[in-house]
PQR file with spaces between the fields and no chain letter, atoms N, CA, C, O and H, PARSE charges and radii, in Angstrom:
ATOM       1  N    MET     1       2.965    8.135   28.614 -0.4000 1.5000
ATOM       2  CA   MET     1       1.714    8.872   29.361 -0.0000 2.0000
ATOM       3  C    MET     1       1.954   10.334   29.328  0.5500 1.7000
ATOM       4  O    MET     1       1.068   11.188   29.286 -0.5500 1.4000
ATOM       5  N    ALA     2       3.564   10.598   29.356 -0.4000 1.5000
ATOM       6  CA   ALA     2       4.038   12.222   29.594 -0.0000 2.0000
ATOM       7  C    ALA     2       3.549   13.024   28.547  0.5500 1.7000
ATOM       8  O    ALA     2       2.967   14.102   28.673 -0.5500 1.4000
ATOM       9  H    ALA     2       4.283    9.904   29.389  0.4000 1.0000
ATOM      10  N    ILE     3       3.934   12.185   27.079 -0.4000 1.5000
ATOM      11  CA   ILE     3       3.833   12.985   25.912 -0.0000 2.0000
ATOM      12  C    ILE     3       1.887   12.915   25.330  0.5500 1.7000
ATOM      13  O    ILE     3       1.476   13.405   24.279 -0.5500 1.4000
ATOM      14  H    ILE     3       4.406   11.309   26.977  0.4000 1.0000
ATOM      15  N    GLY     4       1.185   12.314   26.177 -0.4000 1.5000
ATOM      16  CA   GLY     4      -0.133   11.913   26.053 -0.0000 2.0000
ATOM      17  C    GLY     4      -1.110   12.954   27.155  0.5500 1.7000
ATOM      18  O    GLY     4      -2.338   12.994   27.229 -0.5500 1.4000
ATOM      19  H    GLY     4       1.518   11.916   27.032  0.4000 1.0000
ATOM      20  N    GLY     5       0.102   13.896   28.096 -0.4000 1.5000
ATOM      21  CA   GLY     5      -0.631   14.640   28.671 -0.0000 2.0000
ATOM      22  C    GLY     5      -1.016   14.365   29.852  0.5500 1.7000
ATOM      23  O    GLY     5      -1.986   14.992   30.279 -0.5500 1.4000
ATOM      24  H    GLY     5       1.099   13.864   28.035  0.4000 1.0000
ATOM      25  N    ALA     6      -0.297   13.243   30.809 -0.4000 1.5000
ATOM      26  CA   ALA     6      -0.389   13.129   31.858 -0.0000 2.0000
ATOM      27  C    ALA     6       0.382   13.724   32.704  0.5500 1.7000
ATOM      28  O    ALA     6       1.575   13.872   32.439 -0.5500 1.4000
ATOM      29  H    ALA     6       0.492   12.734   30.462  0.4000 1.0000
ATOM      30  N    THR     7      -0.180   14.187   33.915 -0.4000 1.5000
ATOM      31  CA   THR     7       0.715   14.952   34.896 -0.0000 2.0000
ATOM      32  C    THR     7       1.649   14.248   35.390  0.5500 1.7000
ATOM      33  O    THR     7       1.459   13.061   35.125 -0.5500 1.4000
ATOM      34  H    THR     7      -1.149   14.067   34.130  0.4000 1.0000
ATOM      35  N    ASN     8       2.941   14.497   36.223 -0.4000 1.5000
ATOM      36  CA   ASN     8       3.756   13.664   36.922 -0.0000 2.0000
ATOM      37  C    ASN     8       2.799   13.055   37.903  0.5500 1.7000
ATOM      38  O    ASN     8       2.748   11.845   37.682 -0.5500 1.4000
ATOM      39  H    ASN     8       3.095   15.461   36.438  0.4000 1.0000
ATOM      40  N    ALA     9       1.960   13.432   38.972 -0.4000 1.5000
ATOM      41  CA   ALA     9       1.297   12.999   39.326 -0.0000 2.0000
ATOM      42  C    ALA     9       0.407   12.115   39.128  0.5500 1.7000
ATOM      43  O    ALA     9       0.088   11.376   40.059 -0.5500 1.4000
ATOM      44  H    ALA     9       2.002   14.415   39.152  0.4000 1.0000
ATOM      45  N    GLU    10      -0.056   12.022   38.149 -0.4000 1.5000
ATOM      46  CA   GLU    10      -0.901   11.032   37.249 -0.0000 2.0000
ATOM      47  C    GLU    10      -0.453    9.770   36.939  0.5500 1.7000
ATOM      48  O    GLU    10      -1.091    8.719   37.004 -0.5500 1.4000
ATOM      49  H    GLU    10       0.204   12.623   37.393  0.4000 1.0000
ATOM      50  N    ILE    11       0.846    9.965   36.551 -0.4000 1.5000
ATOM      51  CA   ILE    11       2.084    8.915   35.884 -0.0000 2.0000
ATOM      52  C    ILE    11       2.315    8.245   37.499  0.5500 1.7000
ATOM      53  O    ILE    11       2.078    7.048   37.666 -0.5500 1.4000
ATOM      54  H    ILE    11       1.364   10.819   36.498  0.4000 1.0000
ATOM      55  N    ALA    12       2.649    8.850   38.312 -0.4000 1.5000
ATOM      56  CA   ALA    12       3.069    8.341   39.273 -0.0000 2.0000
ATOM      57  C    ALA    12       2.267    7.374   40.205  0.5500 1.7000
ATOM      58  O    ALA    12       2.818    6.481   40.850 -0.5500 1.4000
ATOM      59  H    ALA    12       2.842    9.821   38.177  0.4000 1.0000
ATOM      60  N    ARG    13       0.662    7.669   40.230 -0.4000 1.5000
ATOM      61  CA   ARG    13      -0.389    6.914   40.751 -0.0000 2.0000
ATOM      62  C    ARG    13      -0.117    5.765   39.769  0.5500 1.7000
ATOM      63  O    ARG    13       0.534    4.774   40.099 -0.5500 1.4000
ATOM      64  H    ARG    13       0.215    8.394   39.706  0.4000 1.0000
ATOM      65  N    THR    14      -0.530    5.903   38.809 -0.4000 1.5000
ATOM      66  CA   THR    14      -0.670    4.495   37.599 -0.0000 2.0000
ATOM      67  C    THR    14       0.242    3.849   37.640  0.5500 1.7000
ATOM      68  O    THR    14       0.027    2.675   37.340 -0.5500 1.4000
ATOM      69  H    THR    14      -1.059    6.709   38.541  0.4000 1.0000
ATOM      70  N    LEU    15       1.241    4.099   37.895 -0.4000 1.5000
ATOM      71  CA   LEU    15       2.634    3.071   38.138 -0.0000 2.0000
ATOM      72  C    LEU    15       2.944    2.903   39.351  0.5500 1.7000
ATOM      73  O    LEU    15       4.025    2.341   39.524 -0.5500 1.4000
ATOM      74  H    LEU    15       1.416    5.053   38.139  0.4000 1.0000
ATOM      75  N    PHE    16       2.189    3.288   40.548 -0.4000 1.5000
ATOM      76  CA   PHE    16       2.428    2.971   41.945 -0.0000 2.0000
ATOM      77  C    PHE    16       3.853    3.451   42.485  0.5500 1.7000
ATOM      78  O    PHE    16       4.424    2.876   43.412 -0.5500 1.4000
ATOM      79  H    PHE    16       1.310    3.744   40.408  0.4000 1.0000
ATOM      80  N    VAL    17       4.380    4.582   41.801 -0.4000 1.5000
ATOM      81  CA   VAL    17       5.947    5.066   42.052 -0.0000 2.0000
ATOM      82  C    VAL    17       5.570    6.365   42.595  0.5500 1.7000
ATOM      83  O    VAL    17       4.438    6.814   42.415 -0.5500 1.4000
ATOM      84  H    VAL    17       3.916    5.048   41.048  0.4000 1.0000
ATOM      85  N    SER    18       6.589    7.072   43.340 -0.4000 1.5000
ATOM      86  CA   SER    18       6.558    8.295   43.840 -0.0000 2.0000
ATOM      87  C    SER    18       6.786    9.705   42.755  0.5500 1.7000
ATOM      88  O    SER    18       7.800    9.702   42.059 -0.5500 1.4000
ATOM      89  H    SER    18       7.508    6.707   43.487  0.4000 1.0000
ATOM      90  N    VAL    19       6.017   10.633   42.673 -0.4000 1.5000
ATOM      91  CA   VAL    19       6.441   11.746   41.730 -0.0000 2.0000
ATOM      92  C    VAL    19       7.639   11.914   41.704  0.5500 1.7000
ATOM      93  O    VAL    19       8.085   12.028   40.563 -0.5500 1.4000
ATOM      94  H    VAL    19       5.193   10.635   43.239  0.4000 1.0000
ATOM      95  N    LYS    20       8.558   11.996   42.728 -0.4000 1.5000
ATOM      96  CA   LYS    20      10.041   12.360   42.558 -0.0000 2.0000
ATOM      97  C    LYS    20      10.635   11.058   41.784  0.5500 1.7000
ATOM      98  O    LYS    20      11.663   11.386   41.191 -0.5500 1.4000
ATOM      99  H    LYS    20       8.195   11.904   43.655  0.4000 1.0000
ATOM     100  N    THR    21      10.353    9.850   41.623 -0.4000 1.5000
ATOM     101  CA   THR    21      10.842    8.769   40.775 -0.0000 2.0000
ATOM     102  C    THR    21      10.201    9.310   39.266  0.5500 1.7000
ATOM     103  O    THR    21      10.972    9.523   38.330 -0.5500 1.4000
ATOM     104  H    THR    21       9.518    9.584   42.105  0.4000 1.0000
ATOM     105  N    VAL    22       8.996    9.472   39.153 -0.4000 1.5000
ATOM     106  CA   VAL    22       8.692    9.964   37.677 -0.0000 2.0000
ATOM     107  C    VAL    22       9.462   11.098   37.261  0.5500 1.7000
ATOM     108  O    VAL    22      10.007   10.939   36.169 -0.5500 1.4000
ATOM     109  H    VAL    22       8.371    9.299   39.914  0.4000 1.0000
ATOM     110  N    GLU    23       9.719   12.530   37.995 -0.4000 1.5000
ATOM     111  CA   GLU    23      10.675   13.215   37.368 -0.0000 2.0000
ATOM     112  C    GLU    23      11.834   12.848   37.270  0.5500 1.7000
ATOM     113  O    GLU    23      12.406   13.252   36.258 -0.5500 1.4000
ATOM     114  H    GLU    23       9.276   12.659   38.882  0.4000 1.0000
ATOM     115  N    ALA    24      12.550   12.073   38.117 -0.4000 1.5000
ATOM     116  CA   ALA    24      14.190   11.380   37.854 -0.0000 2.0000
ATOM     117  C    ALA    24      14.210   10.569   36.717  0.5500 1.7000
ATOM     118  O    ALA    24      15.202   10.453   35.997 -0.5500 1.4000
ATOM     119  H    ALA    24      12.086   11.746   38.940  0.4000 1.0000
ATOM     120  N    LYS    25      13.061    9.961   36.521 -0.4000 1.5000
ATOM     121  CA   LYS    25      13.156    9.321   34.788 -0.0000 2.0000
ATOM     122  C    LYS    25      12.717    9.954   33.886  0.5500 1.7000
ATOM     123  O    LYS    25      12.904    9.437   32.785 -0.5500 1.4000
ATOM     124  H    LYS    25      12.255   10.055   37.105  0.4000 1.0000
ATOM     125  N    LEU    26      11.951   11.322   33.897 -0.4000 1.5000
ATOM     126  CA   LEU    26      11.647   11.875   32.833 -0.0000 2.0000
ATOM     127  C    LEU    26      13.148   12.786   32.539  0.5500 1.7000
ATOM     128  O    LEU    26      13.509   13.205   31.439 -0.5500 1.4000
ATOM     129  H    LEU    26      11.798   11.743   34.792  0.4000 1.0000
ATOM     130  N    SER    27      13.764   12.920   33.648 -0.4000 1.5000
ATOM     131  CA   SER    27      14.967   13.644   33.497 -0.0000 2.0000
ATOM     132  C    SER    27      15.912   13.057   32.475  0.5500 1.7000
ATOM     133  O    SER    27      16.274   13.570   31.416 -0.5500 1.4000
ATOM     134  H    SER    27      13.470   12.579   34.541  0.4000 1.0000
ATOM     135  N    ARG    28      16.212   12.005   32.937 -0.4000 1.5000
ATOM     136  CA   ARG    28      16.855   10.776   32.524 -0.0000 2.0000
ATOM     137  C    ARG    28      16.664   10.625   31.093  0.5500 1.7000
ATOM     138  O    ARG    28      17.578   10.500   30.278 -0.5500 1.4000
ATOM     139  H    ARG    28      15.918   11.589   33.797  0.4000 1.0000
ATOM     140  N    ILE    29      15.101   10.648   30.770 -0.4000 1.5000
ATOM     141  CA   ILE    29      14.731   10.273   29.257 -0.0000 2.0000
ATOM     142  C    ILE    29      15.044   11.773   28.366  0.5500 1.7000
ATOM     143  O    ILE    29      15.465   11.778   27.210 -0.5500 1.4000
ATOM     144  H    ILE    29      14.359   10.750   31.432  0.4000 1.0000
ATOM     145  N    TYR    30      14.843   12.593   28.902 -0.4000 1.5000
ATOM     146  CA   TYR    30      15.034   13.900   28.539 -0.0000 2.0000
ATOM     147  C    TYR    30      16.703   13.950   27.964  0.5500 1.7000
ATOM     148  O    TYR    30      17.070   14.107   26.800 -0.5500 1.4000
ATOM     149  H    TYR    30      14.501   12.589   29.841  0.4000 1.0000
ATOM     150  N    ARG    31      17.112   13.859   28.556 -0.4000 1.5000
ATOM     151  CA   ARG    31      18.555   13.820   28.521 -0.0000 2.0000
ATOM     152  C    ARG    31      19.170   12.337   27.338  0.5500 1.7000
ATOM     153  O    ARG    31      20.244   12.307   26.738 -0.5500 1.4000
ATOM     154  H    ARG    31      16.813   13.732   29.502  0.4000 1.0000
ATOM     155  N    LYS    32      18.437   11.625   27.327 -0.4000 1.5000
ATOM     156  CA   LYS    32      18.976   10.604   26.433 -0.0000 2.0000
ATOM     157  C    LYS    32      18.428   11.057   24.926  0.5500 1.7000
ATOM     158  O    LYS    32      19.163   11.095   23.939 -0.5500 1.4000
ATOM     159  H    LYS    32      17.564   11.650   27.814  0.4000 1.0000
ATOM     160  N    VAL    33      17.251   11.337   24.918 -0.4000 1.5000
ATOM     161  CA   VAL    33      16.350   11.868   23.616 -0.0000 2.0000
ATOM     162  C    VAL    33      17.049   13.280   23.097  0.5500 1.7000
ATOM     163  O    VAL    33      17.043   13.779   21.971 -0.5500 1.4000
ATOM     164  H    VAL    33      16.654   11.306   25.720  0.4000 1.0000
ATOM     165  N    GLY    34      17.587   13.691   24.196 -0.4000 1.5000
ATOM     166  CA   GLY    34      18.191   15.205   23.667 -0.0000 2.0000
ATOM     167  C    GLY    34      17.537   16.150   23.631  0.5500 1.7000
ATOM     168  O    GLY    34      17.839   17.144   22.971 -0.5500 1.4000
ATOM     169  H    GLY    34      17.591   13.286   25.111  0.4000 1.0000
ATOM     170  N    VAL    35      16.316   16.020   24.460 -0.4000 1.5000
ATOM     171  CA   VAL    35      15.133   17.329   24.740 -0.0000 2.0000
ATOM     172  C    VAL    35      15.291   18.191   25.841  0.5500 1.7000
ATOM     173  O    VAL    35      16.339   18.035   26.468 -0.5500 1.4000
ATOM     174  H    VAL    35      16.071   15.212   24.996  0.4000 1.0000
ATOM     175  N    ARG    36      14.575   18.996   26.205 -0.4000 1.5000
ATOM     176  CA   ARG    36      14.626   19.921   27.144 -0.0000 2.0000
ATOM     177  C    ARG    36      13.076   20.112   28.060  0.5500 1.7000
ATOM     178  O    ARG    36      12.860   20.624   29.158 -0.5500 1.4000
ATOM     179  H    ARG    36      13.724   19.122   25.696  0.4000 1.0000
ATOM     180  N    SER    37      12.215   19.493   27.119 -0.4000 1.5000
ATOM     181  CA   SER    37      10.760   19.756   27.841 -0.0000 2.0000
ATOM     182  C    SER    37       9.637   18.485   27.505  0.5500 1.7000
ATOM     183  O    SER    37      10.051   17.381   27.150 -0.5500 1.4000
ATOM     184  H    SER    37      12.390   19.076   26.226  0.4000 1.0000
ATOM     185  N    ARG    38       8.539   18.705   27.623 -0.4000 1.5000
ATOM     186  CA   ARG    38       7.853   17.546   27.609 -0.0000 2.0000
ATOM     187  C    ARG    38       7.082   17.966   26.121  0.5500 1.7000
ATOM     188  O    ARG    38       6.402   17.144   25.505 -0.5500 1.4000
ATOM     189  H    ARG    38       8.202   19.601   27.912  0.4000 1.0000
ATOM     190  N    ARG    39       7.243   19.012   25.770 -0.4000 1.5000
ATOM     191  CA   ARG    39       6.581   19.434   24.240 -0.0000 2.0000
ATOM     192  C    ARG    39       7.390   18.910   23.466  0.5500 1.7000
ATOM     193  O    ARG    39       6.970   18.212   22.543 -0.5500 1.4000
ATOM     194  H    ARG    39       7.795   19.679   26.271  0.4000 1.0000
ATOM     195  N    GLN    40       8.907   19.146   23.682 -0.4000 1.5000
ATOM     196  CA   GLN    40       9.861   18.489   22.728 -0.0000 2.0000
ATOM     197  C    GLN    40       9.878   16.965   22.545  0.5500 1.7000
ATOM     198  O    GLN    40       9.923   16.307   21.505 -0.5500 1.4000
ATOM     199  H    GLN    40       9.248   19.713   24.432  0.4000 1.0000
ATOM     200  N    LEU    41       9.829   16.565   23.866 -0.4000 1.5000
ATOM     201  CA   LEU    41       9.516   15.146   23.955 -0.0000 2.0000
ATOM     202  C    LEU    41       8.405   14.463   23.288  0.5500 1.7000
ATOM     203  O    LEU    41       8.552   13.280   22.982 -0.5500 1.4000
ATOM     204  H    LEU    41       9.793   17.099   24.711  0.4000 1.0000
ATOM     205  N    ALA    42       7.380   15.035   23.046 -0.4000 1.5000
ATOM     206  CA   ALA    42       6.242   14.879   22.332 -0.0000 2.0000
ATOM     207  C    ALA    42       6.424   15.152   20.819  0.5500 1.7000
ATOM     208  O    ALA    42       5.634   14.579   20.070 -0.5500 1.4000
ATOM     209  H    ALA    42       7.260   15.996   23.295  0.4000 1.0000
ATOM     210  N    LEU    43       7.254   15.859   20.343 -0.4000 1.5000
ATOM     211  CA   LEU    43       7.655   16.619   19.242 -0.0000 2.0000
ATOM     212  C    LEU    43       8.499   15.511   18.708  0.5500 1.7000
ATOM     213  O    LEU    43       8.042   15.102   17.641 -0.5500 1.4000
ATOM     214  H    LEU    43       7.896   16.324   20.952  0.4000 1.0000
ATOM     215  N    LYS    44       9.483   14.944   19.058 -0.4000 1.5000
ATOM     216  CA   LYS    44      10.276   13.953   18.892 -0.0000 2.0000
ATOM     217  C    LYS    44       9.810   12.503   18.642  0.5500 1.7000
ATOM     218  O    LYS    44      10.049   11.826   17.642 -0.5500 1.4000
ATOM     219  H    LYS    44       9.854   15.275   19.925  0.4000 1.0000
ATOM     220  N    LEU    45       9.081   12.142   19.765 -0.4000 1.5000
ATOM     221  CA   LEU    45       8.871   10.733   19.862 -0.0000 2.0000
ATOM     222  C    LEU    45       7.298   10.525   19.648  0.5500 1.7000
ATOM     223  O    LEU    45       6.770    9.414   19.702 -0.5500 1.4000
ATOM     224  H    LEU    45       8.887   12.692   20.577  0.4000 1.0000
ATOM     225  N    GLY    46       6.624   11.690   19.404 -0.4000 1.5000
ATOM     226  CA   GLY    46       4.931   11.405   19.014 -0.0000 2.0000
ATOM     227  C    GLY    46       4.582   10.238   17.901  0.5500 1.7000
ATOM     228  O    GLY    46       3.695    9.386   17.869 -0.5500 1.4000
ATOM     229  H    GLY    46       7.053   12.592   19.360  0.4000 1.0000
ATOM     230  N    ASN    47       5.412   10.491   17.210 -0.4000 1.5000
ATOM     231  CA   ASN    47       5.020    9.498   16.358 -0.0000 2.0000
ATOM     232  C    ASN    47       5.590    7.796   16.432  0.5500 1.7000
ATOM     233  O    ASN    47       5.554    6.899   15.589 -0.5500 1.4000
ATOM     234  H    ASN    47       6.133   11.184   17.237  0.4000 1.0000
ATOM     235  N    SER    48       6.059    7.838   17.698 -0.4000 1.5000
ATOM     236  CA   SER    48       6.454    6.213   18.150 -0.0000 2.0000
ATOM     237  C    SER    48       5.376    5.831   19.362  0.5500 1.7000
ATOM     238  O    SER    48       5.525    4.773   19.974 -0.5500 1.4000
ATOM     239  H    SER    48       6.089    8.567   18.382  0.4000 1.0000
ATOM     240  N    SER    49       4.166    6.839   19.712 -0.4000 1.5000
ATOM     241  CA   SER    49       3.481    6.205   20.466 -0.0000 2.0000
ATOM     242  C    SER    49       2.337    5.177   19.799  0.5500 1.7000
ATOM     243  O    SER    49       1.759    5.225   18.713 -0.5500 1.4000
ATOM     244  H    SER    49       4.045    7.698   19.214  0.4000 1.0000
ATOM     245  N    ASP    50       2.252    4.188   20.958 -0.4000 1.5000
ATOM     246  CA   ASP    50       1.044    3.663   20.213 -0.0000 2.0000
ATOM     247  C    ASP    50      -0.340    3.763   20.714  0.5500 1.7000
ATOM     248  O    ASP    50      -0.356    4.860   21.272 -0.5500 1.4000
ATOM     249  H    ASP    50       2.721    4.150   21.840  0.4000 1.0000
ATOM     250  N    SER    51      -1.606    3.191   20.836 -0.4000 1.5000
ATOM     251  CA   SER    51      -2.999    3.264   20.789 -0.0000 2.0000
ATOM     252  C    SER    51      -3.215    3.715   22.326  0.5500 1.7000
ATOM     253  O    SER    51      -3.963    4.622   22.689 -0.5500 1.4000
ATOM     254  H    SER    51      -1.592    2.300   20.382  0.4000 1.0000
ATOM     255  N    ASP    52      -2.321    2.812   23.249 -0.4000 1.5000
ATOM     256  CA   ASP    52      -2.356    2.981   24.717 -0.0000 2.0000
ATOM     257  C    ASP    52      -1.228    4.502   25.144  0.5500 1.7000
ATOM     258  O    ASP    52      -0.866    4.723   26.299 -0.5500 1.4000
ATOM     259  H    ASP    52      -1.713    2.075   22.953  0.4000 1.0000
ATOM     260  N    GLY    53      -0.914    5.210   24.185 -0.4000 1.5000
ATOM     261  CA   GLY    53      -0.311    6.257   24.611 -0.0000 2.0000
ATOM     262  C    GLY    53       1.310    5.797   25.664  0.5500 1.7000
ATOM     263  O    GLY    53       1.961    6.490   26.447 -0.5500 1.4000
ATOM     264  H    GLY    53      -1.208    5.031   23.246  0.4000 1.0000
ATOM     265  N    VAL    54       1.462    4.580   25.281 -0.4000 1.5000
ATOM     266  CA   VAL    54       2.822    3.957   25.755 -0.0000 2.0000
ATOM     267  C    VAL    54       3.921    4.251   24.428  0.5500 1.7000
ATOM     268  O    VAL    54       3.853    3.708   23.325 -0.5500 1.4000
ATOM     269  H    VAL    54       0.933    4.017   24.645  0.4000 1.0000
ATOM     270  N    VAL    55       4.909    5.234   24.860 -0.4000 1.5000
ATOM     271  CA   VAL    55       6.033    5.210   23.919 -0.0000 2.0000
ATOM     272  C    VAL    55       7.247    4.135   24.082  0.5500 1.7000
ATOM     273  O    VAL    55       7.882    3.947   25.120 -0.5500 1.4000
ATOM     274  H    VAL    55       4.964    5.675   25.756  0.4000 1.0000
ATOM     275  N    ASP    56       7.447    3.431   22.761 -0.4000 1.5000
ATOM     276  CA   ASP    56       8.752    2.502   22.776 -0.0000 2.0000
ATOM     277  C    ASP    56      10.031    3.715   22.478  0.5500 1.7000
ATOM     278  O    ASP    56      10.118    4.308   21.403 -0.5500 1.4000
ATOM     279  H    ASP    56       6.931    3.584   21.918  0.4000 1.0000
ATOM     280  N    ILE    57      10.756    3.888   23.375 -0.4000 1.5000
ATOM     281  CA   ILE    57      11.998    4.325   23.128 -0.0000 2.0000
ATOM     282  C    ILE    57      13.012    3.775   22.133  0.5500 1.7000
ATOM     283  O    ILE    57      13.635    4.356   21.245 -0.5500 1.4000
ATOM     284  H    ILE    57      10.685    3.407   24.248  0.4000 1.0000
ATOM     285  N    ALA    58      13.011    2.743   22.445 -0.4000 1.5000
ATOM     286  CA   ALA    58      14.030    2.098   21.345 -0.0000 2.0000
ATOM     287  C    ALA    58      13.406    1.899   19.921  0.5500 1.7000
ATOM     288  O    ALA    58      14.088    1.274   19.110 -0.5500 1.4000
ATOM     289  H    ALA    58      12.505    2.272   23.167  0.4000 1.0000
ATOM     290  N    ALA    59      12.236    2.345   19.554 -0.4000 1.5000
ATOM     291  CA   ALA    59      11.657    2.566   18.075 -0.0000 2.0000
ATOM     292  C    ALA    59      12.179    3.825   17.532  0.5500 1.7000
ATOM     293  O    ALA    59      12.244    4.116   16.337 -0.5500 1.4000
ATOM     294  H    ALA    59      11.681    2.853   20.213  0.4000 1.0000
ATOM     295  N    GLY    60      12.554    4.558   18.554 -0.4000 1.5000
ATOM     296  CA   GLY    60      13.564    5.924   17.833 -0.0000 2.0000
ATOM     297  C    GLY    60      13.299    6.559   16.594  0.5500 1.7000
ATOM     298  O    GLY    60      14.031    7.464   16.195 -0.5500 1.4000
ATOM     299  H    GLY    60      12.502    4.322   19.524  0.4000 1.0000
């Protein structure tokens, strides 16, 4: 959802979690993948997303 353009608030509403949870999870994902921004994340993982915008991190 993040690389699809959804805001943290939109992601939080969709997943029924807080915005702080989304921020924390994205920070961990950025660190794990080795990027510093949503744009870099999209460039690095963009080809791993399926049609519903869900990214399979393991597909790496």
